[in-house]
C-alpha positions as a Python dict, from the first residue, in 0.01 Angstrom:
ca = {
    (1, 'X'): (0, 0, 0),
    (2, 'X'): (76, 68, 367),
    (3, 'X'): (-190, 242, 567),
    (4, 'X'): (-125, 565, 753),
    (5, 'X'): (-135, 378, 1088),
    (6, 'X'): (128, 128, 972),
    (7, 'X'): (359, 406, 852),
    (8, 'X'): (307, 601, 1174),
    (9, 'X'): (370, 289, 1384),
    (10, 'X'): (685, 206, 1187),
    (11, 'X'): (814, 563, 1231),
    (12, 'X'): (730, 548, 1602),
    (13, 'X'): (917, 217, 1640),
    (14, 'X'): (1214, 362, 1451),
    (15, 'X'): (1222, 663, 1680),
    (16, 'X'): (1197, 443, 1992),
    (17, 'X'): (1483, 230, 1865),
    (18, 'X'): (1691, 538, 1785),
    (19, 'X'): (1610, 701, 2122),
    (20, 'X'): (1696, 385, 2313),
    (21, 'X'): (2029, 340, 2136),
    (22, 'X'): (2112, 711, 2162),
    (23, 'X'): (2044, 703, 2537),
    (24, 'X'): (2278, 408, 2576),
    (25, 'X'): (2551, 579, 2376),
    (26, 'X'): (2509, 921, 2538),
    (27, 'X'): (2509, 763, 2884),
    (28, 'X'): (2831, 571, 2826),
    (29, 'X'): (3173, 648, 2966),
    (30, 'X'): (3296, 695, 2608),
    (31, 'X'): (3049, 974, 2544),
    (32, 'X'): (3154, 1144, 2865),
    (33, 'X'): (3521, 1106, 2774),
    (34, 'X'): (3455, 1245, 2427),
    (35, 'X'): (3271, 1544, 2576),
    (36, 'X'): (3558, 1615, 2817),
    (37, 'X'): (3810, 1591, 2533),
    (38, 'X'): (3605, 1827, 2316),
    (39, 'X'): (3585, 2081, 2596),
    (40, 'X'): (3959, 2050, 2658),
    (41, 'X'): (4028, 2098, 2286),
    (42, 'X'): (3797, 2400, 2282),
    (43, 'X'): (3970, 2546, 2588),
    (44, 'X'): (4315, 2489, 2442),
    (45, 'X'): (4204, 2654, 2117),
    (46, 'X'): (4114, 2971, 2310),
    (47, 'X'): (4456, 3139, 2280),
    (48, 'X'): (4466, 3064, 1906),
    (49, 'X'): (4133, 3243, 1860),
    (50, 'X'): (4229, 3513, 2114),
    (51, 'X'): (3937, 3408, 2337),
    (52, 'X'): (3704, 3586, 2095),
    (53, 'X'): (3329, 3613, 2116),
    (54, 'X'): (3299, 3369, 1824),
    (55, 'X'): (3516, 3118, 2010),
    (56, 'X'): (3280, 3138, 2309),
    (57, 'X'): (2970, 3136, 2091),
    (58, 'X'): (3075, 2810, 1924),
    (59, 'X'): (3077, 2613, 2248),
    (60, 'X'): (2766, 2784, 2385),
    (61, 'X'): (2567, 2712, 2070),
    (62, 'X'): (2692, 2354, 2038),
    (63, 'X'): (2619, 2264, 2400),
    (64, 'X'): (2275, 2427, 2386),
    (65, 'X'): (2175, 2235, 2074),
    (66, 'X'): (2309, 1902, 2199),
    (67, 'X'): (2144, 1947, 2539),
    (68, 'X'): (1813, 2043, 2381),
    (69, 'X'): (1806, 1732, 2160),
    (70, 'X'): (1929, 1492, 2425),
    (71, 'X'): (1662, 1603, 2672),
    (72, 'X'): (1395, 1475, 2433),
    (73, 'X'): (1575, 1147, 2372),
    (74, 'X'): (1620, 1082, 2742),
    (75, 'X'): (1262, 1181, 2820),
    (76, 'X'): (1134, 938, 2557),
    (77, 'X'): (1342, 658, 2707),
    (78, 'X'): (1229, 746, 3061),
    (79, 'X'): (863, 750, 2954),
    (80, 'X'): (895, 406, 2797),
    (81, 'X'): (1077, 268, 3103),
    (82, 'X'): (818, 413, 3341),
    (83, 'X'): (534, 269, 3134),
    (84, 'X'): (698, -75, 3127),
    (85, 'X'): (751, -64, 3504),
    (86, 'X'): (387, 34, 3560),
    (87, 'X'): (271, -254, 3343),
    (88, 'X'): (494, -498, 3530),
    (89, 'X'): (364, -372, 3864),
    (90, 'X'): (7, -397, 3735),
    (91, 'X'): (74, -761, 3643),
    (92, 'X'): (216, -834, 3988),
    (93, 'X'): (-80, -667, 4159),
    (94, 'X'): (-321, -858, 3938),
    (95, 'X'): (-152, -1191, 4013),
    (96, 'X'): (-140, -1156, 4393),
    (97, 'X'): (-435, -1307, 4574),
    (98, 'X'): (-472, -1043, 4846),
    (99, 'X'): (-365, -741, 4643),
    (100, 'X'): (-620, -472, 4570),
    (101, 'X'): (-681, -469, 4195),
    (102, 'X'): (-792, -105, 4229),
    (103, 'X'): (-420, -25, 4250),
    (104, 'X'): (-377, -118, 3884),
    (105, 'X'): (-313, 198, 3681),
    (106, 'X'): (-334, 435, 3977),
    (107, 'X'): (-86, 655, 3793),
    (108, 'X'): (-389, 785, 3600),
    (109, 'X'): (-563, 912, 3916),
    (110, 'X'): (-574, 1276, 4018),
    (111, 'X'): (-316, 1416, 4260),
    (112, 'X'): (-583, 1435, 4531),
    (113, 'X'): (-670, 1066, 4487),
    (114, 'X'): (-302, 972, 4497),
    (115, 'X'): (-259, 1178, 4815),
    (116, 'X'): (-549, 989, 4976),
    (117, 'X'): (-393, 655, 4885),
    (118, 'X'): (-58, 778, 5017),
    (119, 'X'): (-221, 872, 5351),
    (120, 'X'): (-381, 528, 5363),
    (121, 'X'): (-41, 362, 5325),
    (122, 'X'): (107, 597, 5584),
    (123, 'X'): (-159, 475, 5829),
    (124, 'X'): (-75, 114, 5742),
    (125, 'X'): (296, 185, 5796),
    (126, 'X'): (228, 350, 6132),
    (127, 'X'): (16, 52, 6240),
    (128, 'X'): (298, -186, 6142),
    (129, 'X'): (542, 21, 6349),
    (130, 'X'): (309, 9, 6649),
    (131, 'X'): (280, -370, 6619),
    (132, 'X'): (657, -407, 6581),
    (133, 'X'): (722, -190, 6887),
    (134, 'X'): (462, -384, 7084),
    (135, 'X'): (619, -717, 6982),
    (136, 'X'): (967, -592, 7079),
    (137, 'X'): (842, -480, 7418),
    (138, 'X'): (665, -812, 7470),
    (139, 'X'): (973, -1011, 7361),
    (140, 'X'): (1198, -799, 7582),
    (141, 'X'): (978, -848, 7888),
    (142, 'X'): (973, -1227, 7827),
    (143, 'X'): (1351, -1231, 7799),
    (144, 'X'): (1386, -1045, 8132),
    (145, 'X'): (1131, -1273, 8298),
    (146, 'X'): (1318, -1588, 8196),
    (147, 'X'): (1647, -1467, 8351),
}
């Protein structure tokens, strides 16, 4: 008999598979075309229904429900993609000789800690710009001296 964890894991995998496929379908040009055609059909049906409140309510309700459900599917897919990217970056950081392994899983740090790291990289970027400007000036002065 399957344990609760196995059933939960199987359901989770099924949902991930469904969410991934649904995101691909919903993000396709065919889904967009279908949505445009449905809206056109709804708009053309307006005179038949005398532009009634029910006619308006149908499209409002349908779009609200579809949007509500699709937000969760897309968020699930985005979460999985972000997690995979973080793991890939962690692997790259881990494999580089001079990389700081403290950077692995920094996405779990507090906002204040991330801000400090961001400031550190801003200082590194500014230092690189200073060196680049200095090298350009030095190269330019050598070029003028050789003329």
